[in-house]
N, C-alpha and C positions, 0 to 999 in steps of 0.2 A: 343522414337526416338529423338535424339538431332538435333537441327537445326544447320546447318552450318553457320558460319559467312560469310557474303557476302564480297567479296573483295571491297576495296574502288573504287569508280567509277573513280576518278581522282588521278593521281600520284602527288607527290609534284612538279615535274617539270611542269606539266600541270597547277597546281594551281598558280605557280609563273608566268607563261606566261599569265594567265588570269589576275593576279594582274598587270602585266606590261601593258596589254591592257587597263585596267581600268585607270591606272595612266596616260597613254598617252592620253586617252580621256579627262581626267581632265585638262591636260596641253593644249590640243587643245581648250577646252572650255574657259580656261583662256585667250587664245589669240583671242577669238571672233569667233572661228570656230564652226559650228554646226556639230556634228558627228552623223550619222545615220547608224544603222546596219539593212540592209534589204536583202531580197532575191532578188538578181539581176538576172532576167530571161534572158536566152539566147535563141534566136530563130534563125531560118535559115535566113541568110542574114546580120546579124550584130553580133558583139561581144560586151559584156559588161564587164567592169572590175571595181574594186574598185578604188577610187581616188577622187580628188578634182574637184568640179564643182560649178557653180553659179546657185542659185535658187532665183528668185526675188531679185537680187542685193545682196544676202547674200551668203557668201562662205560656202559650205557644203562639208563634206567629207563623201562619201558613201562607206560603207564597206559591202562586200558580206557575208551574214550570212552562206553561203554554204562553206566558206573557214575556215581553221583552225585558232585559235586565233593568233598563231605566224605569219601567213600570214597577218592578219588584222593589227597586230602590226607593221609589216614591212611597210605597206602602210602608216600608221600614222607617222612612223619614217621618211619616205620620204617626206611627206608633211611638217612636223615640221622642217626638216633639211633646208628647204628653207625659214624659218621664222627667225626673230630676236628674239632670246630667252634670251637675256641679262636681260630683265626686270622681268623675272619670275624665281622663285627658282625651280630648277630641280635637283634631286639627281644626284651625279656625275656618278654613274653607268648608269643611264638612259640617262643623257646628252651624255655620251660616246656612248651609243647605237644609239642615234639619229644621232650624228655626224659621227660615224664610220660605221653605217649601217651594223653591224655585222650580219652574217647569223645565223638563228636558229640552236641551237646545239653547237655554239661556246662556249666552256667551259670557256674561260677567261671572257666572258661577262655574261654568265648565272649564274655564282657564285655570282655575286653581286645583283641579282634581288630580293632576298628575303628580302631586307632591308625594 
């Protein structure tokens, strides 16, 4: 009996989005922001979402691990869009993504993410 080959767990597009997320975290770190990916618990009476906050006078971006990588990337794009990015090298496709806040699945932006 032959073993069947297992399908790849991640498609190329998902891998590209994971690479985008990692690059955005590097950019944030270069700007002095700490990025944490944690399970943000939601209980009755309050809602929690990913975003920028202050912890002991340090700016921290909390990303909800329960969300898809492209959603976490969008949160980081929003935070980075409010920063001065002139002093740091950012690939043109990623700079466009940060500035334009393109939606996931936008083919014109997704094409350049594999660089």
